[in-house]
C-alpha positions as CSV (number, residue, x, y, z in Angstrom):
1,M,-33.5,-26.9,-13.8
2,A,-29.8,-26.0,-15.8
3,I,-26.4,-24.5,-14.1
4,V,-24.2,-23.3,-15.8
5,G,-20.3,-23.8,-14.8
6,A,-19.3,-27.1,-13.4
7,G,-17.4,-26.1,-10.5
8,P,-18.0,-26.8,-7.0
9,T,-20.1,-24.3,-6.9
10,G,-22.6,-25.5,-9.7
11,L,-21.6,-29.4,-8.5
12,M,-22.8,-29.2,-5.0
13,A,-25.9,-26.7,-6.0
14,A,-27.1,-29.6,-9.2
15,E,-26.0,-32.7,-6.1
16,I,-28.4,-30.7,-3.3
17,A,-30.8,-30.2,-6.1
18,A,-31.4,-33.3,-7.5
19,A,-31.7,-35.0,-4.5
20,A,-35.1,-32.9,-4.3
21,G,-36.7,-34.9,-7.6
22,L,-35.5,-31.9,-10.1
23,R,-34.2,-33.0,-13.1
24,V,-30.7,-30.6,-13.4
25,A,-28.6,-30.2,-16.7
26,V,-25.2,-28.4,-16.1
27,F,-23.4,-26.9,-19.2
28,D,-20.0,-26.0,-19.7
29,H,-17.5,-24.1,-22.0
30,T,-14.9,-26.3,-21.3
31,P,-13.9,-30.2,-22.3
32,T,-14.2,-31.2,-18.3
33,P,-15.9,-30.8,-15.2
34,A,-14.5,-28.8,-12.4
35,R,-11.3,-28.4,-14.5
36,K,-10.2,-25.1,-11.4
37,L,-10.5,-27.7,-9.0
38,L,-8.2,-30.6,-10.3
39,L,-5.7,-27.5,-11.5
40,A,-5.7,-26.4,-7.8
41,G,-5.6,-29.6,-6.3
42,R,-2.4,-30.9,-8.0
43,G,-0.2,-30.7,-5.0
44,G,-3.0,-31.4,-2.7
45,L,-6.2,-30.6,-2.7
46,N,-7.1,-28.4,0.4
47,L,-10.5,-28.3,1.0
48,T,-11.3,-26.1,4.3
49,H,-9.6,-25.2,7.8
50,S,-10.2,-26.9,11.2
51,E,-10.1,-23.5,13.0
52,P,-12.8,-22.4,14.8
53,L,-15.8,-20.3,13.6
54,D,-15.2,-17.4,15.9
55,R,-11.7,-17.1,14.1
56,F,-13.6,-18.6,10.3
57,L,-15.7,-16.5,10.0
58,P,-13.8,-13.0,9.9
59,R,-11.3,-14.3,7.3
60,Y,-14.2,-13.3,4.6
61,G,-13.9,-9.4,5.3
62,A,-16.4,-7.0,4.4
63,A,-18.8,-10.4,3.4
64,E,-18.6,-11.7,6.9
65,P,-22.3,-11.4,7.4
66,L,-22.8,-13.4,4.4
67,F,-20.8,-16.6,5.1
68,R,-22.2,-16.4,9.0
69,R,-25.3,-17.5,7.5
70,L,-24.0,-19.9,4.7
71,L,-21.5,-21.9,7.0
72,A,-24.9,-22.3,9.4
73,G,-25.9,-24.6,6.4
74,F,-22.7,-25.6,5.5
75,S,-19.8,-26.6,7.9
76,P,-15.8,-27.0,7.0
77,D,-17.9,-30.4,9.8
78,D,-20.4,-30.6,7.0
79,L,-17.8,-30.3,4.3
80,R,-15.1,-33.5,5.5
81,A,-18.3,-35.8,6.2
82,W,-19.9,-34.4,2.4
83,A,-16.8,-35.8,1.6
84,A,-16.7,-38.7,3.3
85,G,-19.9,-39.9,2.0
86,L,-17.7,-39.8,-1.4
87,G,-15.6,-42.7,0.4
88,I,-12.6,-40.1,0.5
89,E,-11.4,-39.8,4.3
90,T,-10.1,-36.2,5.3
91,F,-7.3,-36.0,7.8
92,V,-6.3,-32.0,9.6
93,G,-2.7,-30.6,8.6
94,S,-0.4,-29.3,11.4
95,S,-1.0,-26.1,10.0
96,G,-5.1,-26.5,10.1
97,R,-5.8,-27.2,7.0
98,V,-8.3,-30.0,5.7
99,F,-7.0,-32.7,3.0
100,P,-8.4,-35.2,1.5
101,V,-5.7,-38.7,3.0
102,Q,-4.5,-39.2,-1.0
103,M,-4.1,-35.5,-1.3
104,K,-5.7,-36.1,-4.9
105,A,-8.1,-33.9,-6.0
106,S,-9.1,-36.2,-9.1
107,T,-9.9,-38.7,-7.2
108,L,-12.9,-37.3,-5.4
109,V,-14.2,-35.8,-8.3
110,R,-14.4,-38.8,-9.8
111,A,-16.4,-39.7,-7.0
112,W,-18.6,-37.2,-6.8
113,L,-19.8,-37.3,-10.7
114,R,-21.1,-41.0,-10.0
115,R,-22.4,-39.6,-7.3
116,L,-24.3,-37.2,-9.6
117,D,-24.9,-39.1,-12.8
118,G,-26.7,-41.9,-10.2
119,L,-29.2,-38.4,-9.3
120,G,-29.4,-38.3,-12.7
121,V,-27.8,-35.2,-13.1
122,T,-26.6,-34.6,-16.6
123,L,-23.2,-33.1,-18.0
124,H,-22.5,-31.1,-21.2
125,S,-19.4,-30.0,-21.8
126,R,-18.5,-27.5,-24.3
127,H,-21.3,-25.3,-24.3
128,D,-20.8,-21.5,-24.0
129,W,-23.5,-19.5,-22.4
130,T,-24.1,-16.7,-24.3
131,G,-27.0,-15.2,-22.5
132,W,-31.0,-15.2,-24.0
133,D,-33.3,-15.2,-26.2
134,A,-35.6,-13.2,-26.8
135,A,-38.2,-15.5,-25.1
136,G,-36.2,-15.5,-22.4
137,N,-34.7,-18.9,-23.1
138,L,-30.9,-19.5,-22.0
139,T,-28.8,-19.5,-25.2
140,L,-25.3,-21.8,-25.5
141,R,-23.1,-22.4,-28.3
142,H,-21.8,-26.2,-28.8
143,G,-19.3,-25.6,-31.5
144,D,-21.2,-24.7,-34.8
145,E,-24.9,-24.8,-33.1
146,T,-26.6,-23.0,-31.0
147,V,-28.8,-24.8,-28.1
148,T,-32.1,-22.9,-26.2
149,V,-32.6,-24.2,-22.8
150,A,-36.2,-23.0,-21.5
151,P,-35.8,-24.6,-17.2
152,R,-37.8,-23.5,-14.8
153,A,-34.8,-22.3,-12.8
154,T,-31.0,-21.1,-14.1
155,L,-27.9,-21.3,-11.8
156,L,-25.3,-19.1,-12.4
157,A,-22.2,-20.2,-11.3
158,L,-19.2,-19.2,-13.9
159,G,-16.7,-18.2,-11.2
160,G,-14.4,-14.9,-12.1
161,A,-11.5,-13.9,-14.0
162,S,-8.7,-16.0,-12.0
163,W,-7.0,-19.1,-14.3
164,P,-8.9,-18.3,-17.4
165,R,-7.4,-21.2,-19.3
166,T,-9.8,-23.2,-16.5
167,G,-12.8,-21.6,-18.1
168,S,-12.9,-18.5,-15.8
169,D,-12.3,-15.7,-17.9
170,G,-15.0,-12.7,-16.4
171,G,-17.0,-13.2,-20.0
172,W,-20.3,-13.1,-18.3
173,V,-20.0,-9.2,-16.5
174,P,-21.7,-7.2,-20.4
175,R,-24.2,-9.8,-19.9
176,L,-25.6,-9.0,-16.9
177,E,-24.8,-5.2,-17.1
178,A,-27.0,-5.3,-19.9
179,L,-29.6,-6.8,-16.9
180,G,-28.5,-3.6,-14.9
181,V,-27.1,-5.6,-12.5
182,G,-24.1,-4.0,-10.5
183,I,-21.1,-5.2,-10.7
184,A,-17.8,-4.2,-8.7
185,P,-14.5,-4.4,-11.2
186,L,-12.7,-7.5,-11.0
187,V,-9.5,-7.4,-9.3
188,P,-6.5,-10.4,-8.7
189,S,-6.4,-11.6,-5.3
190,N,-4.2,-14.3,-3.5
191,M,-1.6,-13.2,-5.6
192,G,2.3,-11.6,-6.2
193,F,3.4,-8.8,-6.2
194,E,5.6,-7.2,-7.9
195,V,8.9,-5.8,-6.3
196,P,11.7,-3.9,-8.1
197,W,14.7,-6.1,-6.7
198,S,18.3,-5.3,-7.3
199,D,20.2,-7.7,-10.0
200,H,21.7,-9.4,-7.6
201,L,18.9,-10.4,-5.1
202,R,17.0,-11.7,-8.5
203,E,20.1,-13.8,-9.6
204,R,21.1,-14.9,-6.7
205,F,17.4,-15.8,-4.7
206,A,14.9,-15.9,-7.0
207,G,12.8,-19.0,-6.4
208,Q,13.2,-19.7,-2.8
209,P,11.3,-19.3,0.1
210,V,11.7,-17.2,3.1
211,K,10.2,-18.9,6.4
212,S,9.1,-18.8,9.4
213,V,8.9,-14.7,9.3
214,G,6.4,-12.6,10.3
215,L,4.8,-9.8,7.8
216,S,2.3,-7.4,8.3
217,V,0.4,-4.5,6.9
218,I,-1.6,-1.7,7.7
219,D,-5.2,-1.4,5.3
220,R,-6.3,1.6,4.1
221,A,-8.4,2.4,7.6
222,G,-5.5,2.4,9.9
223,A,-6.0,-1.4,11.3
224,G,-3.1,-3.8,11.2
225,R,-3.4,-7.2,10.4
226,R,0.0,-9.5,11.0
227,L,0.7,-12.9,10.8
228,K,3.7,-15.0,10.6
229,G,4.2,-17.2,7.6
230,E,6.2,-18.3,4.4
231,F,6.4,-16.9,1.1
232,V,9.1,-16.7,-2.3
233,I,10.8,-14.1,-4.3
234,T,10.3,-14.6,-7.2
235,D,11.8,-13.4,-10.7
236,T,9.1,-10.0,-10.2
237,G,8.8,-9.5,-6.5
238,I,7.0,-11.8,-4.2
239,E,3.6,-14.6,-3.6
240,G,2.8,-17.6,-1.3
241,G,0.6,-18.4,1.3
242,A,1.3,-15.3,3.6
243,V,1.5,-12.8,1.4
244,Y,-2.3,-14.0,-0.4
245,A,-3.6,-13.5,3.3
246,L,-2.6,-10.2,3.2
247,S,-3.4,-9.1,-0.3
248,A,-6.4,-7.2,-0.2
249,P,-5.0,-4.6,2.3
250,L,-1.7,-4.6,-0.2
251,R,-4.0,-4.7,-3.7
252,D,-6.2,-2.3,-2.2
253,A,-3.3,0.9,-1.3
254,I,-1.5,-0.3,-4.1
255,A,-5.0,0.7,-6.2
256,A,-5.2,4.0,-4.2
257,E,-1.7,4.7,-3.5
258,G,0.7,3.4,-6.6
259,W,2.5,1.2,-3.8
260,A,2.3,-0.2,-0.7
261,T,4.4,-1.2,2.0
262,L,4.2,-5.1,3.6
263,T,6.8,-4.9,7.0
264,L,8.9,-8.1,7.3
265,D,9.8,-9.7,11.1
266,L,12.8,-11.3,10.2
267,L,13.0,-13.6,13.1
268,P,9.4,-13.4,15.0
269,D,10.4,-15.4,17.9
270,M,12.6,-13.0,19.4
271,T,12.2,-9.5,21.0
272,E,14.0,-6.1,19.8
273,A,16.0,-5.8,23.2
274,E,17.3,-9.6,23.1
275,L,18.5,-8.1,19.3
276,V,20.1,-5.4,20.4
277,K,21.8,-7.3,23.3
278,R,23.4,-10.7,20.9
279,L,24.1,-7.2,18.5
280,R,26.2,-5.3,20.5
281,R,28.6,-8.4,20.7
282,R,30.1,-8.0,17.4
283,G,34.0,-8.1,16.7
284,A,36.1,-7.5,14.0
285,E,34.0,-10.1,12.6
286,S,32.2,-9.4,9.2
287,L,28.5,-8.8,9.2
288,S,27.2,-11.8,7.5
289,T,29.7,-14.0,9.4
290,F,28.1,-12.8,12.6
291,L,24.3,-12.5,10.9
292,K,24.9,-16.5,10.8
293,K,26.9,-17.2,13.9
294,S,25.2,-15.1,16.4
295,L,21.2,-14.7,14.7
296,S,21.5,-18.0,12.3
297,L,20.0,-14.7,9.7
298,T,21.6,-16.3,6.3
299,G,20.2,-16.5,3.0
300,P,16.6,-14.8,1.4
301,R,16.3,-13.2,4.6
302,A,19.8,-12.0,5.3
303,A,20.0,-10.7,2.0
304,L,16.8,-8.7,2.3
305,L,17.9,-7.2,4.8
306,R,20.7,-6.2,3.0
307,E,18.5,-5.3,-0.1
308,F,16.3,-2.5,1.5
309,A,17.8,-1.2,5.7
310,P,19.8,1.5,5.2
311,A,23.6,1.5,5.4
312,A,24.4,3.0,8.0
313,D,21.3,1.3,10.6
314,L,23.3,-2.0,9.3
315,T,26.9,-0.5,11.6
316,D,24.5,0.4,14.6
317,P,23.1,-2.5,16.7
318,V,20.2,-0.3,17.6
319,A,19.1,0.3,14.7
320,L,20.1,-3.2,13.5
321,A,17.3,-4.7,15.6
322,R,14.6,-2.2,14.8
323,Q,15.4,-3.5,10.5
324,I,15.6,-7.2,11.5
325,K,11.9,-6.5,13.5
326,A,10.1,-4.3,11.2
327,L,11.8,-4.3,7.4
328,S,10.1,-1.8,4.6
329,V,9.7,-4.0,1.4
330,V,7.8,-1.3,-0.7
331,L,5.8,-3.5,-3.6
332,T,5.4,-1.7,-6.7
333,G,2.7,-3.3,-8.3
334,V,0.1,-6.0,-8.3
335,R,0.6,-9.2,-10.9
336,P,-1.9,-9.8,-13.8
337,I,-5.3,-11.7,-12.2
338,E,-4.8,-14.3,-15.4
339,R,-2.2,-15.4,-12.6
340,A,-3.9,-14.3,-9.8
341,I,-5.2,-18.2,-7.5
342,S,-8.5,-16.0,-7.1
343,S,-10.6,-13.0,-8.0
344,A,-12.6,-10.5,-5.9
345,G,-15.6,-7.8,-7.4
346,G,-18.3,-9.6,-9.4
347,V,-21.9,-9.0,-8.7
348,R,-22.6,-6.5,-5.7
349,L,-24.2,-9.0,-3.3
350,S,-27.2,-6.5,-2.7
351,E,-28.5,-7.6,-5.7
352,L,-29.3,-10.7,-4.7
353,D,-32.3,-11.9,-2.2
354,D,-30.6,-14.6,0.9
355,A,-31.5,-17.6,-1.2
356,L,-28.6,-15.9,-3.6
357,M,-31.6,-15.1,-6.6
358,L,-30.8,-12.3,-8.8
359,T,-33.9,-10.1,-7.5
360,R,-34.0,-7.9,-11.2
361,R,-34.9,-11.7,-12.4
362,P,-36.8,-13.8,-10.6
363,G,-36.0,-17.5,-11.4
364,L,-32.4,-16.8,-11.9
365,F,-30.1,-17.1,-9.4
366,L,-25.9,-16.6,-8.7
367,A,-23.4,-18.0,-7.0
368,G,-19.6,-18.7,-6.5
369,E,-16.7,-16.8,-7.2
370,M,-18.7,-14.5,-10.0
371,L,-19.9,-12.7,-7.0
372,D,-18.5,-9.6,-4.8
373,W,-16.5,-11.5,-2.3
374,E,-13.0,-13.0,-1.1
375,A,-11.2,-14.8,0.8
376,P,-7.2,-15.6,1.8
377,T,-6.5,-19.8,0.8
378,G,-6.0,-22.0,2.9
379,G,-9.3,-24.1,2.6
380,Y,-11.5,-20.5,2.8
381,L,-11.8,-20.1,-0.6
382,L,-13.1,-23.7,-1.1
383,Q,-15.1,-23.8,2.0
384,G,-17.0,-20.5,0.5
385,C,-17.8,-22.1,-2.6
386,F,-19.5,-25.5,-1.8
387,A,-21.1,-23.4,1.3
388,M,-22.3,-21.2,-1.8
389,G,-23.9,-23.8,-4.1
390,V,-25.8,-25.6,-0.7
391,A,-27.3,-22.6,-0.4
392,A,-28.1,-21.6,-4.0
393,G,-29.0,-25.6,-4.7
394,K,-31.9,-25.0,-1.7
395,G,-32.4,-21.9,-2.8
396,M,-34.0,-22.6,-6.0
397,V,-35.9,-26.2,-5.5
398,E,-37.8,-24.1,-2.3
399,W,-38.5,-21.5,-5.0
400,L,-39.5,-24.0,-7.2
401,G,-41.8,-25.4,-4.0
402,I,-40.3,-28.6,-3.7
403,K,-38.6,-29.7,-0.4
404,T,-34.8,-29.9,0.0
405,S,-32.5,-32.7,1.4
406,E,-29.0,-32.6,2.8
407,P,-26.0,-33.9,0.4
408,D,-24.9,-37.1,1.8
């Protein structure tokens, strides 16, 4: 069988298939495998998350039914056990996220490639998939040469359209559209947003984190989503983990209306009533001095308050407390997909059967970020990609009539 795409989804499917006795060739148009995984893991590879599945699964939004089935086949605990089998010990951080003890993607990737090599998997770098020939064989470009491959089954795990320098460039879209495959437009996910800062805020606070705040958004269906976390002020707007977790409803609102409102609670551990009580005690001192002394509200959080709260509200204790607890930040744009951590959209899930095989082309399987699903950062993305690789690998070998075996 042939796998096109040497990311975590493709490599996991290769392991499943090779362990079942299939001869597996993996093709990728980049010089080295797992480039996006290696780049993502430079600051510590967040493999998965430790929270219970009843909280984990809703992170996949509309695709939750699919991931309920996929994670039943390869759960976060299974992923940690698989890593342990590679000699990679993991730990749960204070946020509940799961990391390798060594905090490096490169160590895991090297161990994984050794295992795949031992299973007989062959890796072919700098092979750019170009489609199929008249006989239905895979065609790939390798330098000036055209390579033709005739596998019994094929998996495309080509990624979405974020971080194109790692190989995920969305170039596969027209080839699948030519087959009549339904594809939702690729859009950024887990990305930053644009905010029209004043020159003062941009010059003084760009690059600084805004810590321990509440963030909330009302999605287009009227449902509220709220979390506590942190984000970073940038030259052009905001980005960071807490923003990424709310990126889908914010992106969809901007697409529909041209703007979106992100609501900040600058002091989430204090009630509005307590704030009013403290704010009434202000004497002749300046507002910035009073906020610093009485509320420890300084730096970027205080700057955001002055940036967005109406001037009249700054002198009224009740109105000021309301602004501190529910500060409206207007987002006017989405950062480009090329700068996003991941992408949403892709092949519609209705095009696939339960084994992730394309119903209109038997023997062709699709998995990973090229499918129409998304999840926030925090381990959910990688867990989803690994679980899809397991499911696709099993689906392929079962379709070929070979009994599967689990990854070690």
